[in-house]
N, C-alpha and C positions, 0 to 999 in steps of 0.2 A: 471571427470566431463563428464555432457554427453549436446553434444550441438541440441538444437530442431531447430534447425535453420540448421541444416541438413540432419532434417530428422529424425533421428534416435526415434522423437515423433510423429510418422505418424497423430493422429489422432489429431493435433494440430492444422493443414490445412483441417481435416475432419467439416463437420458440424454437431452442434450438437445436430442434430439429429444421424448422427453413433454411438455416445456415450454411448457403454452399460452400465451395471448395473442396469438400471431401474436410473439414475438420471435426465436423461433430459426430458422434458414432450412433449407429443404427439403434433404433430402442430393441431389439434384440439380445447385442453383443452380451458373452457372458460377465458375469461379474469380477471385475479386477479386485488380486489381494492388496492388501490394505500395505502400503509404501513401509518401511523400515527404514528410520533416522540411525543416522550416527556420527559423527567428529570427523571434520577435517582441519588436519596439527596442521595451520599457516605459523607463520611466523611469531613468535609473543604471543599464543592464543590456539585453543579449540574452536572450532565453530559446529553449533550439533546441528543439522542440517536431513533433511526430507527429501530425497531425489527418487522423482517416480520415474526415471526411465526411460526405453525407446528411442525412436530416430522424429516425434516429430520437434515440430518447431519448440526453443525451452519459453519457459515466462517464469521469471523470478519475482517470488513476492514476499515483501519488506513490512513486518506488523509495525502497529505503532506503541507510544511506550509504554501504553495499559498492558501490552501483553504479549504473545511472541507466535511465534511459528503455529504453535497447539492453536490460536483462534482462525485460522488460515482451514478448517479442517473442509468447511465447506466449502471452498473456491478450490480445494485440491483438487477435491470428490468430479466439481463439476468439470474444468480444466482438460484432467484429464482423460472422463469418458470423453471428450471432446478432439481427443489427440494430440494436443499438445506430452513436452516431458516436464513437469511440473520440477522445481526443485523452489522451498522457503526453508528459512534460517532464522536461528533467534542473531537477534543481535549481540553483540561484545557488549556484559551488565545485566541481558533479558536470559531468562530460562535456560537451557544445558550448555550454551556457549561460556567460555570459560578464558581468562584472562593470565596468563602463567605471573609468578611472583615473582615482584619488580619490571614490569615488563609496561612500557607506557598503553593508554589506554590505542593512544590513534585517533585512525578515524575513519569512518565506519561508511565511508565510500570506500576508502583501499580495503577492507577486510572485503568490500564487496567482490571489488576490482581482485581480487588472490582469491578467491572463493571462485567466481565464473573463469578466472584463469586456469585453476587446477581440476576444476571439472571439464575444459577445453569449449568451454561455449564462447561461439565465435562472432553471434549476432543474439539476439535475446529479448523478448516481450521483459519489460520492466513494469510490474505494479508494486507501488506503494500508500497507503496510507496513513492519517495523521503526520507521526514523526517519522514514521516510514517513508513517507513521499517526499516528506524534506531531504533526507537522505538521497531519493531518489531524482530530485530535480538537482543537488550537487553532484549524482554521478553525470549526470546528464550532461551539462558543465566541462564533465574532466573527458567524460569517451564518449562521444554525439555517436562516432562514429561504433562504436559494438550495441549501438540500440537497434530494433523495432522499430517500438512505440513503448511511449511513457504512460502511464494510465495514472495520478495522481491524484488521488483521495479526501475527500475532508480533510485537508491539512492547511496550514498558513502560514507555510514555503518555504522558510525561512530567511526569509524574503529583511535588509536591516536599514534600509533607507530612511531615517528620523519620521516620515512620514507615515509611516505604515508600522513603524515601534510606539507611533502616540497613540493611531487606530488601535492598535492592541493594547494596547493599557484600557483605554477607555471600554472593551470587549470585556476585558479578564482582567478586572482589578486587586492587586494583589493587596495582600492576601486571602480577601475576602473569597474572591472564587476557586484556589486552589485549599480551601477550605472544608468544598462543596466534597461529598461522595462521591468517589471516582464511574460509579454508574451515573450520577445525576450530570456530572461533568460530561460524560459520553455518549450516553443510550438514550435518547427524544424523548419526551416527557409522555406521546401516545405508544410506545411501544414499551417501555415502564409499564404503564397502566392496563395497555390489552394484553402481555405474552409474560411473565412471572415466568414461568419456567427459561423460556429462552435468555434472561435478564440472568436467576438464575444460574442456569450455564454458563454465560459471558463472566459473569462475577467469578467462579471456580479456578474458570481459565486465566482470568485475568492474575488470581489471589498466585494460580501456581508457575505464574512465568513470573514472578518476584525471585533473580538471584538471591543464590545464600551469600554470596561475596559483590554484595554491593563493587563498581570503579571506583578507585582512588579521586579519581576525576573526571567529569564527562568528557564525549569521544568530543570532537574538534572538526567543524566541517573543511573540505577540503579548498572548497570555492568562498569569495566571501559574495553572497546571493544581491544581486538588487537588483531592481527594473532596468536597469540598461543589459543588468547580465542576460536577465529571462528573454528581452529579444534578439538575443544572436542563437536562440535555440530554431534548430529547423529539423529535430525529429517529430514525429504526429505523437501529437499529446490529447488526450480524451482526461479533460477537469469534472470531476465528480465532488458533489457537498447534498447535504443534509438543507434543507428548507429552517428546521430548529439545530441547528448548527451552532452550541454556545460558541466554537470557533475559528471556525472557516464558513461564517455564512452565505448564502447568495452575493453578496453584494462583495465581500473582499474576493471568492470565484474570480467575480468579471473583472474587479484590478484584477487578477493574472490571465484571463483571459487575451483583456485588452493590449499586454505584451507581452506574450506566445503567441507569433506567430501561424492562423491555420488550426489555434487550440477550439478543440470542442470542448462544449458542459453539457453536463444532466445533472438537475436539478433534482430530487425526491422532497417532493414540499413536505411532510410530516417527521423525515427522518432528522437525528442527530448527526451524533460527531462520529457514527461507525452503520454508515450506510451498508456497508458490508456484511454486516451482521442483523440488521435488523431489515435491512431488506435482501433479504439473499438472493430470490430470482428473478427481482428488475434489477439488480448490480448485477449475476450471473452474464443474464440476454444482456446484455449492455456493450460488457466486458467482452464476449463472447464474436458480438458484430463488430466489435470495432479494433479487436486484433484481430479475423477476417480478412479483412482489407488489407493489413500491411504483413 
């Protein structure tokens, strides 16, 4: 395990312009037009996605269960400015993606694979937060050969071992935890206390992300994720969490880092379950520094 917080990855705290490898756009570069979204027609479903295009290395973004691809607005622009081709999409059951009448929800990992195949992405970086990172881990177990790296932020990971499920119940007792307002569960208290405008924006995007057509049943993972399965991962992995994350506090992150060989970790002390949103600049610098090495 490598700790970014301890300074092992010094580039995480540098400005984006200091990164090497030609992946960061110059400050004087002209502004880029906003990418337009569209639907990908896949068997039994239509996935809404945004693709910035270009010849840069692809980065695919997977959103949390509290949002949709719209919540990646601050990462799409930063990654695109750094020279990457960025794809963000709404998973089935969120945002503008649609399941055909009578179709089975299937697996989110299979949807991802169908989309990247349609877009002819041979190898790409995969970035997920919260439930999106659960999908990222599931996909990694099925298709490691397609991945340059995986970033899993603020996630419980989908592990099914009995000891971990018991820990999760202690952390988030039901039904009390689920009854909390979504922003209390998903955003750290420091952020809510100091950034009311950002909190309001996050809530607005979260509410817009709710699908008008809920799934008849949840999507199911392709793999049964266990501690033993995580030990088989050889793709470069960055694990991120917040010190005030109610779902995946630092001790949970350390459980994952202990099982994933060579995993790097980054903890933001006061952040909650949405580091990508609460500490955008720090998250983006850390992510760009990690991606630049792979």
